[in-house]
VEXMAR-581192 format. One record per residue: residue in one letter; x, y, z of N, C-alpha, C in turn. Coordinates in steps of 0.2 Angstrom, whole numbers, plus 5000, padded with zeros to 4 digits. Each point is the difference from the previous one (the first is absolute). Layout:
BEGIN
AXYZXYZXYZ;...
//
This chain:
BEGIN
M564857125436499549975005500549935002;N500050015007500249935003499649945000;L500149954997499749954999500049965006;A499549975002499849965006500449924999;I500149994994500349924999500850035000;E500149965006500850005000500549944998;H500650004996500149944997500549975005;E499949955003500649985004500349954998;P500549975002500549954997499749955000;V500149954994499549954999500349945006;P499449975004500149965004500249924998;A500249955004500249954997499249974998;S499650015002499349974999499850034996;L499749994992499850044996499349995002;P499549975003499350005002500050065004;D500550005006499950055006500250084995;A500250004996500250054995499450034996;L499749954998499450034997499550015005;D499949975005499450025006500350075002;A500650025001500350065002499850064996;A500049974993500050074994499150015000;R499649945001499350005001499950045005;E500350005006499850025006500050084999;S500750024998500250074999499550044995;L499849964996499550024994499350015003;R499849965004499350015005500050075004;A500650005003500250065005500050074995;A500249994994500150064997499350024997;I499549954998499550024996499650035008;A500049965004499550035004500250085003;G500850014999500250075002499950054995;G499749984995499650044994500750024995;E500449974999500550004995499950014993;A500050034995499849994993500149944996;G499449974998500149934997500650004994;G500150044997500549994994500749995003;A500250045006500649995003500049955004;L499649975003499949945004500249954996;L499649974995500149954997500650004994;H500350074999500749994997500549985006;S500050035005500549995005499849915001;Y499549975001499849945003500349954993;S500050014994500049974993500749995000;K500450065001500850005001500149955003;R499750005008500349955005499949934998;M499449984996499949944997500549984996;I500250044996500649984994500749995005;E500150045005500649995003499949935003;L499449985002499949945005500249934995;I499850024993499949944995500950014997;T500250054999500650004996500649945002;P500150005007500549965003499949924996;G499349995001500049934998500049984992;A499850074997500049994993500849994997;A500450055004500650004998500449955001;Q499949965005500349935001499849944995;A499350014998499749954996500550004993;V500150094997500450014995500649975000;G500350025007500849965000499949924999;R499649975002500049925002499949964991;A499550074996500049974994500750024996;G500350045000500650014997499950024992;T500249974996499950004994499649944995;E499749955006499649944998499550024996;F499650045000499350034997500150064995;G500749994998500350074996499950075004;K499850064997499950055003499450005003;L500050035007499550005005499850075004;A499450025000499950065004499349995003;I500050025007499450005004499650075000;V499450004998499750065000499350015005;V499850055002499349995002499650064995;I499349995001499650034995499550035003;G499450024998499350025003500250055006;G499550005005500050075005500749995004;L500249955001500749995004500650044996;A500049994995500550034993499750095001;R499550025000499750075000500150035007;G500149955005500050035007499350015003;E499649964999499450015002499649935003;H500649965002499949935000499550015009;C499349964999499749995007500249935005;P499750015007500349965003500049924999;H499550004997499849924999500049994993;S500250054995500149994993500449954998;D499849964993500549974997500650014998;V500649975002500750034998500149974993;D500050044994500249974994500650014998;L500449945000500649995000500049984992;T500550024996500149974993500949984999;V499949944998500949984999500050014992;V500550054998500150004993500649964998;C500049954995500549965000500049984993;T500749984999500150004991500049934998;E500149955006500149924999499749975005;P499350025002499649965004500049915001;G500149984994499949934998499549994998;R499749934998499549994998499449995005;E499450004999499349995004500249925005;G500050005006500249935005500850015000;D500250054999500750005003500150005007;E500349945001500149995009500550055002;A500450014997500750045003499850065001;F499550034994499650085001499650005005;G499649944999499450005005500250015008;Q500749975001500249985007500350065002;W500350044994500250085002499550055003;I499449994996499550045001499650005006;R500149925004499549985005500650035006;E500549994999500650045005500050075001;L499850044994499850065001499550045002;T499349964999499350015003499949975007;H500249955001499849965006500250055006;P500550015002500050065005499650065000;L499950024994499550055001499249995002;W499949934997499449985001499949985007;D500649975003499849995006500250065006;A500250034997499950095004499450035000;G499649954996499250065001499950034994;L500550014995499750044995499749954993;R499650034998499549994994500350014993;L500449954998500450014993499649984995;R500150054993499849984994500849994997;T500149954999500749994996499949984991;T500350054996500049954994500750034996;V500149944996500850014997499850034992;H500550034997499850014993500850014997;R500149964994500550044996499850064997;P500550045000499950084998499549994993;E500149974994499850014995499349975001;G499949945003499249995002499650055004;W500450035004499650045002499750054997;L500550044997500050054993499249984996;A500249924997499649994996499249985003;A499949995006499349985003499850075004;A500550054999499650085003499750034995;S500149984995499650044993499349975000;E499949945001499449975004499550025005;E500450005005499849985007500350095004;L499450035002500250065003500450005007;S499549955003500550005007500849984999;L500249984995500849974998500150074998;C499750034996500350084998500150045006;T499550015006500050055003500649985005;A500149935002500649975003500750024998;L500149994994500750034996500050095001;L499450025002500150085002500150005007;D499749965004500350005007500649985003;M500249944998500749965002500450045003;R500349995005500450015005500649965002;F500650004998500549965001500149985007;V500149945002500249975006500749975001;A500149964996500549955000500349984994;G500549995000500549964992500150054995;D500049994995500450024993499450064999;R500350075003499750064999499950014993;E500649994997500150034992499449964995;L499949935004499449974996499350045001;A499850015006499550035002499950074995;D500550045001500050064996499950004993;E500449954996499849994993499349985000;L499849955003499249994999499650075001;A500150045005499650055001500250054994;G500550004997500150054994499749984994;E500049914999499649994995499350014999;A499749995007499450015001499850074999;H500350035002499850094999500150014992;R500449984998500150014992499449974996;R499749925003499549994996499250045001;F500050005007499250025003499950075002;F500750045002499850055005500450054995;G500250055004500250074995499550024995;D500450014996499750024994499449954996;Q500049955003499649944997499549995004;R499950055005499549985007499249994997;A499850044994499350014999499749924998;A500249955000499849935000499849995007;F500550015005500149975006499450045005;L500050074998499550045003499349965000;Q499950004992499249974999499949935003;R500649975000499849945005499850015006;L500350055004499750025006499250034999;I500050034997499350044997499549935001;D500349964995499549924999499949975006;E500549995006500049985006499650035005;M500050074999499650045006499249994998;E499850004993499449994998499749925002;V500449964999499749935003500050005007;R500450045004499950005007499350045001;K500050054997499350055001499449945000;R499949964994499549965000499949955005;R500649985004500149965005499750025006;Y500550075003499950025005499550065000;G499850034994499450055000500550074999;A499850045000500250084997500050055007;T499749995005500050035005500449995006;V500350055003500449975007499650025007;Y499250014998499650005005499649935001;Q500449965003499849925002500150005006;V499349965004500350025009500649945001;E500149944995500549955002500650024993;P500350035000500450014994500549965001;D500449984993500649974998500650055000;L500450005005500450054999500749984996;K500049954996500449994994499750014995;F499449954998499950004992499450075001;G499750005004499450045001500150084996;P499650034998500250084997500350045004;G500650034998500450045005500349975005;G500249934999500449955004500750004999;T500349965001500850005000500249984994;R499749964996499949994993500150064996;D499550055001499950064996500750035003;I500350015005500650035002500549984995;A500249925001500349984995500050024991;I499650015000499750024993500450064997;F499850055005500550064998500649995003;E500349975003500849995002500249974994;W499749944997500349964994500050064994;A499550034999499950064994500650045002;L500250035006500550055001500749964999;M500149945001500649964999500149994993;S499450004995500149964995500250074994;R499950065003500150064995500750035001;R500449965006500850035001500449984993;K500650034999500449984995500449945001;L499949985006500649945002499749965005;P500049935001499749975005500250035007;E499750015004500150025007499349985006;P500249945005499549995004499750055003;W499450005002499650045004500250025006;D500150075002500350035006499550005004;A499949985005499450005004499950065005;S500850025002500150055004500050074997;A500050004993499950064997499250004995;A499649975001499449994998499650074996;L500150055006499750074997500450034995;K500849995000500450024995499749974993;S500049935001499949964994499350034997;I499449995004499450054997500050064997;R500450055004500150074996500449984992;S500449955000500450014994499549984994;S499449995002499649994994499750064997;G500150065005499650054996499550035003;V499849965005499250035003500350045005;P499350055001500250055004500249985008;R500350045004500450005006499449975004;R499450034999499449985006499849934999;V499949984994499749944997500749945002;A500550025000500549955002500049995007;R499950055002499949985009499449975002;L499550024998499449975001500049925000;L500349994992500149934999500649965004;D500550025001500449985007499750005006;Q499750045002499649995006499549935000;A499750004995499449964999500449924999;R500650004997500449955001500149965007;D500450075005500149985005499449965002;T499550035001499349985003499849924999;L500149994995499949944995500349955002;L500849995002500549975000499949995010;R499850055003500049985005499349965004;L499550024996499449955001500249944999;R500349984993500149934999500449975005;A500450045001500649965007499749985004;A499650065004499649975007499549964999;L499549984993499749954999500249955000;H500749984997500549945002500049975007;L500150065003500349995008499549985003;V499350034998499349995005499849924998;A500049994993499949924999500549975001;G500750005001500449955002500249964994;R499950024993500049964995499950054993;T500249984995499950034994499350024999;Q499850055001499350034999499850074996;D499849994995499850074995499450035001;R499349955001499550045001499950025007;L499850055001499850045007499349985002;N499949945002499449965003499750055005;F499550005003499850035007500249965005;Q500249945000500249985006500850015001;Y500450034994500650045001500050075001;Q499450034998500050075001500050015008;E499849965005499950015006500650005003;G500649974996500549995003500550064998;M499950044995500350064996500250055004;P499550045004500250055004500749995004;A499749945005500649985004500750014998;A500049954994500650004997500350064997;L499650054997500350064998500150055006;G499949985006500150045005499650064999;L499350005000499550055000500150045006;P500050065001500050045007499249995001;D500050015009499450005004499649924999;L500349954998499649955000500149965004;P499649995006500049965007500449944999;D500149945004500249945000499449964998;Q499350025004499549954999499550074997;P500149994992499350074998499449965000;S499450055002499549984999499749994992;D499449974998499949994993500050074995;R499850065005499950064997500950044998;E500449985005500750024999500349974996;L499949934998500249964997499950024992;V499250004999499750014994500450064996;E500050085006500250064998500849994998;A500549965003500749995000500049964992;I499649954999500149974993499750044995;E499550065001499950064995500650034998;A500350025006500550054998500649954996;C500149945001500649964997499849994992;M499249994998499850014995500050054996;Q499950055004500050064996500850014998;D500450005004500750004998500049954992;Y499849955002500149964992499650024994;Y499350025001499750034994500350064998;R500550045004500350074997500549984996;G500449955004500749984997499849944992;A499549975001499949964994499650044994;R499750065003499750064995500650034996;D500550025004500650044997500549964996;V500149935001500449964997499649994993;L499349995001499750004993500050054996;R499950055004499950064995500750034998;Y500450005004500850054999500449944996;G500049935001500349954997499950014993;R499450014998499850004993500450054996;R500150075004500350054998500749994999;V500249965003500849995001500149944994;F499549964999500049954995500150034993;A499550054998499950034994500650055000;R500350015004500750054999500649944996;C499949955003500649964997499749984994;Q499550004997500049974992500450044997;P500449964994500450044995499750054997;P500550054998499750064997499749974992;R499550054999499549984994500450024993;V499949984995500450014995499850064995;R499149995002499950074995499750045008;A499950074999499750055003499249985002;D499750025005499349985002499850054997;L499249994998499550064997499750025006;D500150054999499750075006499250024997;V499449975003499550024997499650055004;R499750054998499950055006499249985001;I499650015005499449975002499750075001;D500250065004499950075001500550045002;E499850055003500550065003500449965007;R499749955003500249985006500349914999;F499749974996500449934999500249984991;H500549965003500249964992500149945001;V500149954994500349945001500649974998;V500549985003500649984998500049925001;D500249974994500149935002499549965004;R499350034998499249965002500150035008;R500450045003499950015005499850095001;L499550015005499750065000500550045004;R500150064998500650055004499650065002;H500150045003499850085001500550054998;Y499850064998500550034997500350035006;G499850005007500450035005500549975004;A500249934995500449965002500849994997;G500450035002500749994994499950044994;K500550004994499950034995499549964995;S499750054996499549984996500050054994;K500249974993500150054994500450045002;G500549995002500650055002500050055004;K499350005004500050065004499749975007;R500450035006499749985007499650045001;Q499249965001499550025002499850015007;R499650045002499850025007499849925003;S500250015006499849935004499450025005;G499949935004499450025005499450014997;S499949984994499250004999499549955004;F500349955003499649955002499950025008;T500550045001499850035008499650065001;D500050044993499750065000499249975000;T499849954995499549964998500049945001;P499849975006500249925000499549974996;V499450014998499549974997500449994993;L500450024999500449984993500149945000;G500349985005500249935003499549944997;L499450015002499349964998499950024992;E500250054997500350014993500249954996;A500750015003500449974997499949925000;I499849975006499749935000499649984994;A499450055000499649994996500450014992;I500350054998500250004992500449935000;A500449985006500449944997499549935000;R499650005002499349954999499850024994;D499850044997499750024995500549994993;H500550005002500549994994500549935001;N499849965005500349955001500849995000;I500250055004500650015000500350015009;G500549985002500350015007500050084999;I500450005008500150095003500849985001;W500450054998500749995001500150015007;G500549985002500249995008500150085004;P500350034998500150085002499350045001;T499649974995499250035000499649985005;V500149935002499649975005500250025006;D500850015001500250045005499850075003;A499950044994499850065001499350005002;I499549954998499450015003499949965006;I500449955001500149995009500350055005;E500450044998500250055004499450065000;A499750014996499550055000499449965003;A500049945000499449975006500350015006;I500649995001500250005007500150085003;A500250044996499850075000499450025003;I499549975001499450015002499849995007;P500050055005500149965007499449965001;E500149955005499349955002499550065004;G499349984996499550045003500050064994;D500350034997500050034994499449984996;P499550034998499549984997500050024992;R500650024998499950054994499849954995;L500249934999499849954995499349985002;A500049985007499249975001499450054998;N500250065001499450054998500050024994;D500549994996500250024992499549964995;P499450044998499549954995500449974995;E500450044996500449974996500449945001;A500450005005500249945003499649945002;Q499450025003499549965001499749964995;Q500050034994499749984993500549964997;R500650014999500649974996500049955005;F500049995007500149945004499549954999;L499350024999499449954998500149964992;D500350054996500149994995500549944998;L500650015005500449935000499749945004;L499650015006499749965004499649954995;V499550034996499449964997500349974993;D500750044997500049974992500249945000;P499649964997500349915000500650004995;S500350034997500650014995500649995004;D500050005007500550025007500249935000;V500650004995500349934999500750035002;G500649955000500649994999500350005006;S500750005002500149985008500650064999;P500150045005499250015005499450044995;T499649975003499350054995500050065003;P499650054996500150065001499750025008;L499449965002499950015006500449975006;E500549964999500549975004500650075000;L500250024995500350074999499850045004;C499450024999499750055005500049995005;H500049945004500249995007500650005001;E500549974996500850004999500350085001;V499950034998500150085000499850045006;G499449965003499750045004499550065000;L499749994993499450044998499349975004;L500049934999499349985002500050035007;E500449995005499850015007500150095001;R500250044995499750075000499450034998;V499749944996499350034997499649965005;V500249945003499649975004500349995009;P500250055003500350025005500049925005;E499349985001500049965005500249924996;F500249994995500249944999500650005002;S500550055002500649995000500349965006;P499650005006500249935005499949934997;S499749994994500049954997500649974997;R500550054998500549984997500549965004;G500249944997500449965003499849965007;R499350005000499849985007499949945000;M500249955003500049925002499250005002;Q499949934997499349975002500249925004;H500050015007500249945004499549945000;E499450034999499349945000499749984992;G499949965002499549964993500649974995;F499850004994500649974995500350054996;H500050065002500250064995500849994997;V500250004995500749994998500350084998;Y499650045000500350074998499750055005;T500450055001499850055004499450054999;V499650035004499450034998500150044995;D500450054998499950034994500249974994;Q500549945000500049964993499349964999;H499949995006499349955000499350044996;S500250065001499350044999500250024992;I500450024998500350014995499849954995;Y500349935001499849954996499349985000;A499650025005499450004999499550044995;V500350055000499850064995500249984993;E500649964999500449984993499549934998;F499849965005499549954999499550014996;L499650065003499550024997500050024992;K500450055000500350024992500149944997;S500349945002500049944995499349984999;I499749995005499349994999499650044993;A500250085002499650044994500349984993;R500649975001500550014992499649924997;G499649955005499949944997500549945001;D500450035004500649954999499849925004;H499650015005499849955004499149974999;R499950024994499349994998499949915001;K500549974998499949925002500149985007;D500550035004500049985008499450045003;F499950065000499550035003499450044995;T499749964997499550014996499650035004;M499650005005499550035003500250075002;A500550015001500450085002500050034994;T500449974995500050034993499350034998;V499449955002499550034997499750065005;V500150005006499850045005500350074997;H500649995000500450074999499850034993;L499949974995499550034994499550055002;G499749985006499450055002500250055003;I500750015001500250065005500050064995;T499650065002500050044994500550065004;D500150005005500550065004500549965004;P500649984998500549955004500350055006;R499950065000500450035006499949975007;P499350015002500049985006500149925002;L500049954996500249955000500750005001;Y500450024996500750015000500350025005;L499850075003500350025005499749975006;S499449975001499949965006500549945002;T500249964991500549955001500550035003;L500250054997500850035002500050005007;L499550035005499950025006499749955005;H499949934997499649975004500449975006;D500850015001500249975006500450065003;A499850064997500450065003499850015007;G499649975003499850025007500449955005;K500449944996500349965006500550035005;P500550074996500450035004499750025006;F499550025001499650045005499449975004;G500149925000499649965005499449984997;D499450035001499449964996500050004993;Q500249944996500250024994499450004995;C499349995002499550024996499850075001;A499950015006499850075001500450065000;E500750005001500450044996500150004995;G499949954996500149994993499450044996;A499449985003499450044996500150075002;R500350025005500150085001500550024996;I500449974998500650024995499750004993;A499749964999499749984992499550075000;E499550025004499550065000500450045000;L500750035003500250054999500350014993;A500449944998500450014995499550014994;A499549975000499350014994499850075000;R499950025006499750074999500750064998;R500549995003500750034995500050004993;A499949934998499949994992499650054998;G499550015003499550044997499549954997;L499749935003499649954999499350025001;G499850055006499550005001499849975007;E499650025004499749985005499749945001;A499649994995499749915001500549964996;V500550024995500549954999500550005005;A500150055005500549975005499749975006;K499449995001499649965003500249934998;R499849994994500049944998500749975000;C500450044998500849975002500149975006;A499750065006500249975007499649945002;F499349994997499849945000500449944997;L500250004994500549964998500649965002;V500250075004500749975004499749985006;A499550025004499849975006499849935000;E499749994994499649944999500549934995;H500750034999500349964995500249945003;Q499849985006500249925003499249975000;T499650035000499349985000499949944997;M500150014992499849944996500449955000;P500750005001500649945001499749965006;M499750035006499849975007499349975000;L499650034996499449964999500149954996;S500250014994499949954994500549935002;Q500550025006500449945003499849965005;K499750045005499849995007499449995001;R499450024995499350005002499649954996;D499349995001499649954996499750054994;L500449994994499650044995499349984997;T499949965002499149975000499650035003;D500250035005499750055006499650044997;E499450014997499650064997500250065004;L499850005007500050055004500750035000;L500449975000500850025000500150054994;I499749964993500150044995499750074997;R499449995005499550055001500350065005;E500249985004500450065004500650034997;F500449964998500650014996499850064994;A499549994996499850034994499750075003;E499750015007499950055003500550055000;T500649975004500550035002500550054995;V499849934994500450044993499650054998;G499249994998499850064998499749994992;D500549994996499750014994500749954994;R499649994995500549964997500750044997;R500050064999500750024998500550015008;T499650005004500650005007500149915001;L499649964997500149935001500749994995;D499950024992500550004997500650015002;E500150065002500650035004500349975004;L499449975008500449975004500349934997;Y499649954996500349954997500750014998;L500150054996500750014996500550025005;V499950045004500450025005500149945006;S499749955001500049955004500449964995;L499949994993500549954998500650014997;A500050075000500850024999500450015007;D499650005004500449995008500249935000;M499649954999500249945001500549984995;A500050004994500250004996501050004999;N500050075005500750015001500250015007;V499849955004500249995007500849964998;S499849944996500649964998499849964993;P500649964999499849994992499549925002;E500049985005499649945001499350005004;Y499950075003499550015004499349994998;L499950034994499449994997499949954995;T499849945004499949944998499350004993;S499949954996499450004997499450005004;W500149955005499349995006499850075003;K500650035001499850085004499850034995;L500249994993499650064995499449984999;T499849925001499249974998499650045005;L500350005006499450015005500050085001;L500550044997499950075001499650014992;D500049984995499650004995499349975001;E499949965004499349975003499550065005;L500650035003499650055005499950054995;Y500450044995499750054996499449994996;L500149924997499249994997499550015003;R500049965007499449995004499750075002;T500650045000499750085003499750044994;A500349984993499750024996499349994998;A500149945002499349974998499550035005;E500250005005499550045005499950075000;F500450044996499950074997499349984995;A500249964995499549984995499449985002;S500049975005499249975002499750045005;R500250055002499650055005499350024996;G499549995005499350014998499649944997;R500449954998499849944998500449945003;R500050005006500449955003499449955001;E500249924999499649945000500049995009;T499349995001500049975007499849935002;T500049954995499849955001500749955001;A500149975004500849954999499949944997;R500749994996500049954995499949945005;R499649954996499849945003500549944996;P500249945001500349964999499749954995;R500249994994499849964995499949925002;P499549964997500049935003500849974999;D500450024996500649964999500650055003;E499950045005500550025004499949995007;P500550025004500149975008499450065004;E499649965004499550045004500350015006;G499650065003500150025007500650035002;L500250044995500750045001499850075000;P500450035003499950085001500050034992;Q499650065001500050044994500750014996;R500550015005500550024998500349954995;Y500049935001500149954996499850024993;Y499549994999499750014993500150084997;S500350035004500250064996500750004998;L500549965005500649984999500249964992;F499649955001500249964994499450004994;D500449984995499450004993499849945001;Q499450004994499749945000500249924998;D500550014998500349944996500449965005;L500350055006500449985005499549985006;R499650035000499449985005499749934998;R500149994994499749924997500549955002;H500650024999500549965000500149995008;H499950045004500049995008499549955003;R499350014996499549955001500349934999;R500349994994500249944998500549965004;L500450055003500649995006499649965006;L499450045002499749995005499749945001;D499749984993499649944999500449954999;E500749994998500549954998500249995009;L500150035004500250005006499449965004;R499650025000499349965004500049934997;G500150004993499949934999500749955000;S500550025002500749975001500249985006;S500549985001500349975007500650055002;E500150044994500750045002499750075007;P500749995002499850065005499950074997;L500450014995500050064997500250014994;L499850064995500149984991500250094999;V500649984997500450084999500150024992;D499850044999499950034992500550055000;V500250014995500750054999499950034993;A500150064999499950044994500450085000;E500350004994500550065000499650075000;G499950045004499850065001500350074999;S499950054999500350054999500350045006;G500849984998500450015005500149945005;A499649975001500149955004499649935000;I500149935003499849944998499450015004;R499449994998499349985003499949945001;L500149985008499949925002499449995005;T499549964997499450015003500049925004;V499950015008500049945002499249975003;V499849955000499449995003500049945004;T499750015006500149945004499550025007;Y500149945003499350025005500550035006;D499550045002500350065006500149975005;R500550055004500149975007500550075002;R499949995007500450055005500750004996;G500350065000500750014998500249994993;L499549984994500149994995500650044996;L499750075001500450054995500749995004;A500250005006500849995002500249944997;T499749944999500249944997500250014994;L499550024994500050024994500850054999;T499850065004500850054997500749965003;A499949955006500649985003500249964994;G499649954996500249964994500350034995;F499750064999500350054993500650025002;A500250025005500650025003500549954998;E499749935003500749965000500149974994;L499650034992500049974994500150074996;G500450055004500250064997499750054998;L499350005001499450054998499950035004;E500050074999499750055005499350034998;V499550015004499550025000499950084999;V499750014995499850075000499450035000;A499649964999499250015002499749945000;A499550005004499549935002499350025001;D499549984996499350015002499849935001;V499750005006499949945004499350005001;F499749944999499249995000499749935003;S499550015003499949935003499149994998;V499949944996499349994998499749975006;P499550035001499750005008499649935001;F500049954995499649955001500549955005;E499749935002500449965004500149944994;P500649985001500550025003500250074995;R500350055004500450064998500549994997;I500050024995500650004995500450084999;A500649994999500350075000500250004992;L499850064998500350024994500450064999;D500749985000500450065000500450014994;V499950064998500450024994500650045003;F500749984998500550045001500550024994;R500250055001500550034994500749995004;V500549974996500649985004500550014993;V500650015002500750024996500549965003;P500649984996500449955002500550055004;R500449975007500450045004500450034995;D500349954996500650024995499850024993;P499950074998499750004993500449974995;A500649995001500549984993499849935001;H499749965004500049935001499249994995;P500349944994499549994995499449995003;R499450024997499349975003499849924997;P499749955003500049934998499250024996;I499949964996499350014996499549985005;E499350044999499549995005499849945002;V500049944996499849945003500549975005;E500750014997500549985005500150045007;L499850075001499950025006499449995003;A499349994997499549985004500149925004;G500349964996500149935002500550015006;Q500650045000500750025006499650025004;V499550055000499750055006499549955003;Q499649964996499449955004500449965004;A500449964998500449955003500250025007;H500550065000500250045005499550025004;L499450034999499450025004499849945003;R500049964997499649935004500449975005;V500650005001500449985005500050065005;G500050074998499950065005499349985004;L499549994997499350005003500049945006;A500449954998500049945004500450015005;E500450045000500550005006499950085003;A499450044998499850085003499949995007;P500150035004499950015006499250035001;S499749975006499450035001499950005008;G499450045001499750015008500650035004;E500249985005500350055004500950014997;A500149954995500750004999500050074996;L499550024997500050064996500350065004;R499849995007499950075003500849995004;E500449964998500749995003500550044996;P500350055003500550044997500649974997;L499950034994500549974995500850015001;P500549964999500750025002500050084996;P500750025003499950084996500549994995;L499850054994500450004993500650015001;P500549994995500650024999500050095000;H500650025004500150074999500350014993;R499750074997500150024994500550065001;A500650014997500350065000499550074998;R500250055003499550055000500150054993;G500350014998500150034994499450055000;R499749994993499550075000499450005007;Q500049935002499450005007500450015006;R500250075000500550035005499549995006;R500249975005499650005007499249975000;T499749984994499549974997499749955005;S499350005003499849965003499349984996;T499649935003499350004997499550035001;K499650044995499650055001499249964999;V499650015004499449984999499550065001;R499550004995499650065001499449994997;F499350025004499449974998499550064998;S499749994995499450044998499349974999;E499650044996499449964999499950034991;D499649964997499750004994499350054999;P500050034994499750065000499149985003;A499949935000499349985003500050005007;A500649995003500149995008499749955000;T500149924997499949935003500649974999;R500550034997500749965001500650035002;T500549985003500650015002500450004996;I500450044998500650004997500649995004;V500449964999500749995003500550004996;D500550065001500550014997500749985003;V500449984998500649955003500550024997;E500650035002500550034996500849965004;T500349974998500749985003500349974995;I500749965003500449994997500149934995;E500249994994499949954996500449955004;N499749945001500549955002499449944997;P500449925000499649954997499549995005;G499349974996499549995004499650065003;V500150064998499750055004499350005000;A499750004993499249994998499749955004;A500249945002499849945003500050025008;R500450035001500050025007499550045001;I499950054996499550055003499449984999;S499949964994499449964999499849955005;R500449965004500049965006499750045006;S500450065001499650045005499450025000;F499650014995499249994999499849945003;A500249954997499749935001500149995008;A500650025003500150005007499350025004;L499750064998499450045003499549984996;D499949934995499549984998499650064995;L500250054997500050044996500049994992;D499350004997500249994992500250064996;I500449994995500350044996499550014994;D499750054998499650014994500650034993;I500450045002500450004994500850025004;A500350004995500850015002500450044994;R500350035002500650034994500650005004;I500449984997500849985003500550034994;N500350055002500650034995500749985004;T500549964996500650005003500550044994;E500250045003500750054996500550015005;M500650014996500650035003500049975009;R499949935000500049995008499550035004;R499450034997499450025005499549964998;V499650005005499349964997499450045004;D499650024995499450045002499549964998;A499449985006499549955000499450035001;V499549994998499450035001499349955000;F499749995007499649954999499350045001;Y499449964998499450025002499549955004;V499950015005499749965006499350025002;S499649985003499350015003500250065004;K499550045003500350045003500249995007;L500550035003500449995006499850055006;E500049975006499850055003500850025004;D500050045005500750035002500549955003;D499549965005500449955002500449954995;Q499649974995500149964996500650034996;R499950064997500650034997500850005004;A499950025006500649995004500349935000;A499649965001500149935000500349974995;L499750024994500349984993500850034999;A500150085002500550034999500649965004;K499649985006500649965003500349944999;V499649964996500249944998500350014992;I499950054997500450014994500750035001;R500050025006500850035001500449945003;A499649965004500449955003500149954994;N499649994995500249954997500550024993;L500250085001500450024995500750045003;R500049975008500750025003500549974997;T500550025000500749994998500549975007;R500449964996500749985005500350075001;R500350015007500450045000500749994998;R500450064997500749994998500449975005;
//
């Protein structure tokens, strides 16, 4: 292959040479060159550019510091250096002097400052040979650096001796301990970055299947060599083949390496700096950087999203193959066993060697070559193999996994042989609902990884690796759905009986889990087809019929998928004390069994959007909706018709919703606050209490126009975000506002002050705010624009205002969706005050830089709705960039 990066003579200006190298790399990436070859050439150029300065520095040192060699380590040494990565430069020196030695320090500065001034990011370390070797036995990064290091200038014999001694101590025949340290490091990364490649904002370096996993199998290959030898990036395929893996596996792994290295280099160029996480804001620049064909200069939203999807699909395929086949290479690099592996026969098709399930159709077994192709002849055996491995708590041998994959691939798209096979459906359902589905990957994940899931449920195939650009999702559609099923299994095992007590109890009452789990798996399967809920319901009904669950169950599966967003929406955005709302929801659901299943599907969905999405406050609201609806089912035929009346020690004149919302002790406390305000000269009183998932903050003050806007603005200034507000006005003169807020600190890591201190702080701040609050015509004056926020997830997002009515048609519900900015809640509340509208209920949720706010007001006419929407949009406009 003719590389697009050409090595020109080194110009007089090192910065110009670096810029030229990066521009050549940029053009080569856009031209479609393979990533491994590109970065090998670019790394070679980087070493060429730093070598003259390093050689001159060695010459200046002479013998003042003893023997001295300059080497590079890390990605630069392996020929995988990205355009803005750190240059890891190591000085090996026998007599560097003591700490603080000015002569040696001055020499280091003379070596490094020209490189810093040229724009390189340097990480310079100094080691005595024996000190490096000693430290490498404790620190893995120093050990891998000994394996990587590539000579630049100085005493080559010193560098060679160091490499030779490192090889004798840690690698070659002694590599077992080193390989175990790599395994331990992989486990640590898995806990931090997750085990799946299917994340919508993946880390291209440390994430699963990233360039760190590429380095892992490269280190393993180098460690098995008889003599020390740097990694030859120009012969990666040959090195991979040397492990003994099949040619096809080596080729796929080499191609995946090319893909990941090219993507990471492109990401650096798009970001203009070191950047490893492929965030949404950088995904927008990737198609152009990669030279994606047919992408116009000014793409539409749809064209840009499709181009990003294509790039991300390349990433998912590459990362998956790095993870899958890199493990195969790593396993081949292990030292030979001292004893022979025990061969245990399962049946005429399968046996176990070294705790790995093998099929007799692959390779030699018991001294005979067995008939191959069993998975292709009977692809349902792939599901059986996964079940056997699960039952025996063992893994599956790499070639057996390959045979299952090849058998799945051999089934043409649209071929229904597995989808219409009753045995395959039964085995799949068994894997789907089995709560012992543990491990990494789990049997269900493995079923998806090898391609069997989408052969049994063909409509699931478009969800594979599909991005989710909207909302708060951190996983692709397919991985999110699989994680939702696995969450239910953890609930069934009782793993979350303390965190999700309600769900654990509800799941115990599920007699047939198949409809629940199938609906959970397919709850987002409609996303690739447009209308998520309607198409998903159609797919779920079809899948349930094919699985032999019967017509009635199929209809229920369709309902669960069609309505899986209803409970989260109602619980977070509607008045749960509205009896008519609960009654209508209960009629929609139909019966208690369906309510139980819908609650669990909704919870599993919410719990696996992202690690931070399901807050305890949201869980409390979801549980409240479930309990109120369950109570509605229980009370049918014996509903009370008399309204609850306030007791003498409770506030009077408030709507029925107030008495349903707060318990008796809290109502009595509110009455004491009201009486205290009336008998004092204070303009307001503040009460603070820790609540479930949020701080309950009660404000009692004299009612006035724009009060809610003033209060929410004060909370924002104190770093508190409002997640919910229940506002009431005691109707006697003078009118007193009784507002109960749920707030959370904007910075969750900031320690919460004790309740008394926070109450005093808020009261003092709000007292000033009320004194300076605008009134009258000032409320109608437009506010200055908000600061512009980078798009990222909110691609082309503008403020949306929607109107609807409550079930009794007596109140208007105003839904506002916008980008998070300081004081957004106060600006929206001020918009209502500008039109002299009283807010009954407010629900404000701020997450992932998006605000979803819901307000209940008295019924609005069409002209009032239009005026309110106009004012809200005006107050939420942002400055142009």
